[in-house]
C-alpha positions in Angstrom: 122.4 73.6 115.9 124.4 73.5 112.6 121.2 73.4 110.7 120.1 76.6 112.5 123.4 78.2 111.7 122.9 77.3 108.0 119.4 78.8 108.2 120.8 82.0 109.7 123.6 82.2 107.1 121.2 81.7 104.1 118.8 84.2 105.6 121.6 86.7 105.7 122.5 86.1 102.0 118.9 86.2 100.9 118.5 89.3 103.0 121.1 91.0 100.7 118.6 90.7 97.8 115.4 90.8 99.8 116.1 93.2 102.7 118.8 95.4 101.2 117.4 95.1 97.7 113.8 95.9 98.6 115.0 98.7 100.9 116.8 100.3 98.0 113.7 99.8 95.8 111.6 101.2 98.6 113.3 104.5 98.2 111.1 104.9 95.1 108.2 105.5 97.5 109.5 108.8 98.9 110.7 109.6 95.4 107.2 109.1 94.0 105.7 111.1 97.0 107.6 114.2 95.9 106.9 113.9 92.1 103.3 112.4 92.0 100.1 113.8 93.3 98.4 111.6 95.8 95.8 110.6 93.2 98.6 109.6 90.8 100.3 107.4 93.4 96.8 105.9 93.9 96.9 104.6 90.4 100.3 102.9 91.0 99.0 101.4 94.2 95.8 100.2 92.6 97.4 98.5 89.5 100.2 96.9 91.6 97.5 95.4 93.7 95.9 93.8 90.6 99.3 92.6 89.7 99.7 90.9 93.0 96.5 88.9 92.4 97.5 88.0 88.9 101.0 86.7 90.0 99.3 84.4 92.5 96.8 83.1 89.9 99.4 82.5 87.2 101.9 80.7 89.4 99.1 78.6 91.1 101.3 77.5 93.9 103.8 75.8 91.6 106.8 77.2 93.4 105.9 75.4 96.6 105.0 72.3 94.6 108.4 72.4 93.0 110.1 72.6 96.4 108.0 69.6 97.6 108.7 67.3 94.7 112.2 68.4 93.7 113.4 67.6 97.2 113.4 64.0 96.0 116.5 63.6 94.0 115.0 61.3 91.3 112.2 63.9 90.6 114.3 67.1 90.5 114.9 67.5 86.8 111.5 66.2 85.8 109.7 68.4 88.3 111.7 71.5 87.1 111.0 70.8 83.5 107.3 70.0 84.0 106.8 73.1 86.1 108.4 75.3 83.4 106.3 73.9 80.6 103.1 74.2 82.7 103.7 77.8 83.6 104.7 78.8 80.1 101.5 77.3 78.6 99.1 78.9 81.1 101.0 82.3 81.0 100.9 82.5 77.2 97.2 81.7 77.2 96.6 84.5 79.8 98.6 87.0 77.8 96.8 86.4 74.6 93.4 86.9 76.3 94.5 90.1 78.0 96.0 91.6 74.8 92.8 90.8 72.9 90.5 92.4 75.4 92.7 95.0 77.0 90.3 97.9 76.2 87.3 96.1 77.8 89.4 95.2 80.9 90.7 98.8 81.1 87.1 100.1 81.1 86.0 97.6 83.6 88.6 98.6 86.2 88.1 102.3 85.5 91.1 103.1 83.2 89.2 103.5 79.9 91.7 106.0 78.6 94.8 103.8 79.3 94.4 100.2 77.9 98.2 100.3 77.5 98.5 100.1 81.3 96.6 96.8 81.2 98.9 95.4 78.5 102.1 96.4 80.3 100.8 95.0 83.6 100.0 91.7 81.9 103.4 91.5 80.3 105.1 92.1 83.6 103.1 89.5 85.4 103.8 86.9 82.7 107.5 87.6 82.7 107.7 87.4 86.5 105.7 84.2 86.5 108.2 82.6 84.0 111.1 83.5 86.2 109.5 82.1 89.4 110.6 78.5 89.0 114.2 79.3 87.9 114.6 81.5 91.0 113.1 78.6 93.1 115.7 76.3 91.5 118.5 78.6 92.7 117.0 78.5 96.2 116.7 74.7 96.4 120.3 74.4 95.1 121.4 76.8 97.8 122.8 79.2 95.1 121.9 82.2 97.4 124.6 84.5 96.0 123.5 84.1 92.4 119.9 84.6 93.5 120.9 87.8 95.3 122.9 89.2 92.4 120.0 88.6 89.9 117.5 90.2 92.3 119.8 93.2 92.7 120.2 93.6 89.0 116.4 93.7 88.6 116.0 96.3 91.4 118.8 98.6 90.2 117.4 98.6 86.6 113.9 99.6 87.9 115.4 102.4 90.0 117.6 103.7 87.2 114.8 103.7 84.7 112.4 105.5 87.1 115.0 108.2 87.7 115.7 108.3 84.0 112.1 108.7 82.9 110.9 110.9 85.7 113.9 113.2 86.3 116.5 113.0 83.6 114.2 112.9 80.5 112.0 115.9 81.7 115.2 117.9 82.4 116.8 117.1 79.0 113.5 117.9 77.2 113.1 121.2 79.1 116.6 122.3 78.1 116.3 121.1 74.5 112.7 120.6 73.3 113.9 119.1 70.0 116.4 116.6 71.6 116.6 112.9 70.9 114.7 112.3 74.2 111.4 112.9 72.3 111.9 109.6 70.6 111.6 107.6 73.8 109.8 109.9 76.2 106.4 111.5 76.3 105.2 113.6 79.3 101.6 112.5 78.5 102.4 108.9 79.7 102.9 110.2 83.3 102.8 107.3 85.8 102.9 104.9 82.9 106.7 105.0 83.1 106.5 103.2 86.4 105.2 100.2 84.6 107.5 100.6 81.6 110.5 100.6 83.9 109.2 97.4 85.6 108.6 95.8 82.3 112.1 96.4 80.9 113.6 95.1 84.2 111.5 91.9 84.0 112.6 91.3 80.4 116.3 91.6 81.4 115.7 89.3 84.4 114.3 86.7 82.1 117.2 86.9 79.7 119.7 86.6 82.6 117.9 83.4 83.8 117.9 81.8 80.4 121.0 79.6 81.3 118.9 78.2 84.2 116.1 77.4 81.8 118.2 75.5 79.2 117.3 72.0 80.3 116.0 68.9 78.6 112.3 69.6 78.3 110.3 66.6 79.4 106.7 66.8 80.5 106.0 64.2 83.1 102.2 64.2 83.1 101.8 62.0 86.2 104.3 64.1 88.2 102.8 67.3 87.0 99.4 66.1 88.0 100.7 65.4 91.5 102.4 68.8 91.6 99.3 70.6 90.6 97.1 68.6 93.0 99.5 69.4 95.8 99.9 73.1 94.7 96.2 73.9 94.1 95.5 74.5 97.8 98.6 76.7 97.9 96.9 78.7 95.1 93.9 79.2 97.3 96.2 80.1 100.2 97.9 82.6 98.0 94.6 84.1 96.7 93.3 84.4 100.2 96.6 86.0 101.5 96.7 88.4 98.6 93.1 89.3 99.0 93.7 90.0 102.7 96.6 92.2 101.9 95.4 93.9 98.7 91.6 93.8 98.3 91.4 97.1 100.2 93.5 98.8 97.6 91.0 97.6 94.9 87.9 98.3 96.9 88.8 101.8 98.3 88.3 103.6 94.9 85.0 101.8 94.4 83.5 102.2 97.8 84.5 105.8 98.7 82.3 108.5 97.2 83.9 110.8 94.6 83.5 113.7 97.1 86.2 112.1 99.2 88.7 111.8 96.3 89.1 108.0 96.5 92.3 107.8 94.4 93.9 110.4 96.5 93.0 108.6 99.7 94.3 105.4 98.2 97.6 107.1 97.4 98.0 108.3 101.0 97.1 104.9 102.3 99.4 103.1 99.9 102.4 105.3 100.8 101.9 104.8 104.5 101.5 101.0 104.1 104.9 101.1 102.5 106.4 102.6 105.6 106.0 99.2 107.2 108.3 97.7 104.5 111.2 97.0 106.9 109.2 94.4 108.7 107.9 93.0 105.4 111.5 92.6 104.1 112.5 90.7 107.2 109.6 88.4 106.8 110.4 87.8 103.1 114.1 87.1 103.7 113.1 84.7 106.5 110.7 82.8 104.2 113.2 82.5 101.4 115.5 80.6 103.7 113.0 78.9 105.9 110.8 77.2 103.3 113.4 75.0 101.6 115.1 74.5 105.0 112.1 72.9 106.7 111.4 70.7 103.6 114.9 69.3 103.9 114.4 68.3 107.6 112.8 65.1 108.9 109.8 65.4 111.1 111.6 64.5 114.3 110.9 65.7 117.8 114.3 67.5 117.8 113.4 69.5 114.8 110.0 70.3 116.3 111.9 71.9 119.1 113.9 73.8 116.5 110.7 75.1 114.9 109.5 76.4 118.3 112.8 78.2 118.8 112.7 79.7 115.4 109.1 81.0 116.0 110.2 82.6 119.3 113.1 84.5 117.7 111.0 85.5 114.7 108.5 87.1 117.0 111.2 88.8 119.0 112.9 90.3 116.0 109.6 91.3 114.5 108.5 93.1 117.7 111.9 94.9 117.8 111.3 96.2 114.3 107.7 97.2 115.3 109.0 99.3 118.2 111.8 100.8 116.2 109.5 102.2 113.5 106.7 103.3 115.8 108.8 105.1 118.3 110.8 106.9 115.6 107.9 107.6 113.3 108.6 111.3 113.5 111.9 110.7 111.8 110.5 108.0 109.4 107.8 110.3 108.1 110.3 112.9 106.9 111.2 110.7 103.9 107.8 111.1 102.3 106.2 114.3 101.3 104.0 116.1 103.9 100.9 115.6 101.8 101.0 111.9 102.8 101.4 112.4 106.5 97.7 112.4 107.2 97.8 108.6 106.9 100.6 107.9 109.5 98.0 106.6 112.0 97.7 103.3 110.0 101.4 102.5 110.3 101.4 100.7 113.7 98.3 98.7 112.7 99.9 97.6 109.4 103.1 96.7 111.2 101.3 94.5 113.6 99.3 93.0 110.8 102.4 92.1 108.9 104.0 90.6 112.0 101.0 88.3 112.4 101.2 87.4 108.7 104.9 86.4 109.4 103.8 84.3 112.3 101.2 82.6 110.1 103.8 81.8 107.4 106.0 80.3 110.1 103.1 78.2 111.5 102.2 77.0 108.0 105.0 74.5 108.0 102.7 71.9 109.7 100.2 71.5 106.8 103.0 71.6 104.2 105.0 68.9 105.9 102.0 66.7 106.5 100.7 67.2 102.9 97.5 68.7 104.4 97.7 71.8 102.3 93.9 72.0 102.0 93.9 73.4 105.5 96.0 76.3 104.4 93.3 77.0 101.8 90.7 77.0 104.5 92.6 79.4 106.7 93.4 81.7 103.8 89.8 81.8 102.7 88.6 82.5 106.2 91.0 85.5 106.4 90.0 86.7 103.0 86.4 86.4 103.9 86.9 88.4 107.1 88.9 91.1 105.2 86.4 91.4 102.4 83.4 91.7 104.7 85.1 94.2 107.0 86.3 96.3 104.1 82.9 96.4 102.4 81.1 97.2 105.7 83.4 99.9 107.0 85.3 101.6 104.2 82.4 103.9 103.3 82.3 105.2 106.9 85.9 105.0 108.1 87.9 104.9 104.8 91.4 103.4 104.9 91.5 103.0 108.7 88.9 100.3 108.2 91.2 98.6 105.7 94.1 98.7 108.1 92.1 97.1 111.0 90.5 94.6 108.6 94.0 93.4 107.6 95.1 93.0 111.3 92.0 91.2 112.4 92.2 88.8 109.4 95.8 87.8 110.0 95.1 87.3 113.8 92.2 85.0 112.9 94.4 83.0 110.5 97.1 82.6 113.1 94.6 81.3 115.7 93.1 78.8 113.2 96.4 77.5 112.0 97.8 77.1 115.5 94.6 75.3 116.7 94.6 72.8 113.9 98.4 72.4 113.8 98.5 71.3 117.3 96.1 68.4 116.4 98.0 67.2 113.3 101.6 68.3 113.9 101.9 69.4 117.5 104.8 71.7 118.3 105.5 72.9 121.8 105.8 76.6 121.0 106.9 78.8 124.0 103.6 80.6 124.1 104.2 82.2 127.5 107.5 83.6 126.5 106.1 84.9 123.2 103.1 86.3 125.0 105.4 88.1 127.4 107.3 89.7 124.5 104.1 90.9 122.9 102.9 92.3 126.2 106.2 94.1 126.8 106.3 95.6 123.3 102.7 96.8 123.4 103.1 98.2 126.9 106.2 100.2 125.6 104.3 101.4 122.5 101.3 102.6 124.5 103.4 104.2 127.2 105.2 106.2 124.5 101.9 107.1 122.9 100.4 108.3 126.2 103.5 110.4 127.0 102.9 112.1 123.6 106.2 114.0 123.8 107.0 116.8 121.4 109.7 115.7 119.0 113.0 116.7 120.6 116.3 115.2 121.7 114.7 114.2 125.0 111.8 112.4 123.3 114.3 110.3 121.2 116.4 109.6 124.3 113.3 108.4 126.2 112.1 106.3 123.2 115.6 104.8 122.8 115.6 103.9 126.5 112.2 102.2 126.2 113.4 100.1 123.2 116.6 99.3 125.1 114.6 98.0 128.0 112.8 95.6 125.7 116.0 94.4 124.2 117.5 94.0 127.6 114.5 91.9 128.8 114.9 89.7 125.7 118.7 89.3 126.3 118.3 88.4 130.0 115.6 85.7 129.2 117.5 84.3 126.2 121.1 84.7 127.1 121.8 81.0 127.8 120.3 80.0 124.4 122.2 82.8 122.6 125.5 81.7 124.2 124.8 78.1 123.1 124.0 79.2 119.6 127.3 81.2 119.3 129.5 78.4 120.4 
């Protein structure tokens, strides 16, 4: 139980940087919605999707590999140093290639007039890759507060620079066309300042992490080979996961006809996907604490029981967030400009998809603890394949709704596969009946609220609050003994 309290405590601290920090950063979405056209926000959504792919490729699962091998005290320093050297070498090679061929790459992904976008994106990805292992070192050393502070600094710099470039500079230039602002600001760059802001923040993050990177550099080729061999399936897992989450944002502009304004549709879709961020932030904070936690535990039957309990509460909290957003969507939508409201119907689907992704992450402990990471690659590729096929088949007819459903179906399939194989190699007695009951109750409440289709009013919000309260009451009545035991 003390281990679970430690997990809860670290989750709370990581949540300061992940949940609170990302929530603060998330306010850029409504900010962008009021200053960008939907097609302009489509550019941001599109290029950040490419960045997500590149981050996975360049880190090639080394973060998880570092956790695995640094957990052995005699390997910690050598694992850290070897991982840093490896990532630095591959990242510099990637950067040189992109800078040399940025014009060709820009033309290939339909930005022929903006090769600078490609250069900035490459620099951001390289800098973020280089900070991945130092951040992982802070996590494995339980330096959660320092981790949180550094993440906060990065987020606040990004937010400040966005406001500076998109609000302060235009205002200063308007009032004084010949002011010093002309030296650092050009209206023609437009959405490019989104990437410039991110780039500056990434540079500062790297500088702040330099003390963590001052170590005795020693490349242990044998250990690095083991780390890469262990991590390679994690790379495939990451590629599959990112493909399932982001391939739609790359395919939408290519599969929708110009008559449907694909970049505008992508902007609307991307903004509404971001409305599911609260659930995403909970999942991310949970992973930050959970991954090093389960590597530090022995594979005992008692801990297997703990994993089952953790899964149950993860689902319970996730469903509560799902209901909270869906039943108050009329309030949530007010934070983005009305031109994005046509895509609100994807929000419940994306929320449920992200919940299943979180379940999959929690289930994934079995193949990591048993060193059978290749199974994670198989599941991820299966999910990616399903997502790719469904998007290609149905985007031309159904647009971004097809993308939302493809994401949900893919993650459900990955959960089913992971659970089925996990019970063979690392059986955990998950409380499936209780979890199924919570899913049934949450979906029943959601569909009941949808069928009522009440006009937004005080009465509607009272009824929706009552429905959510009933769900929470059900959970409390069923879990009260366990909750009391946890609090002792």
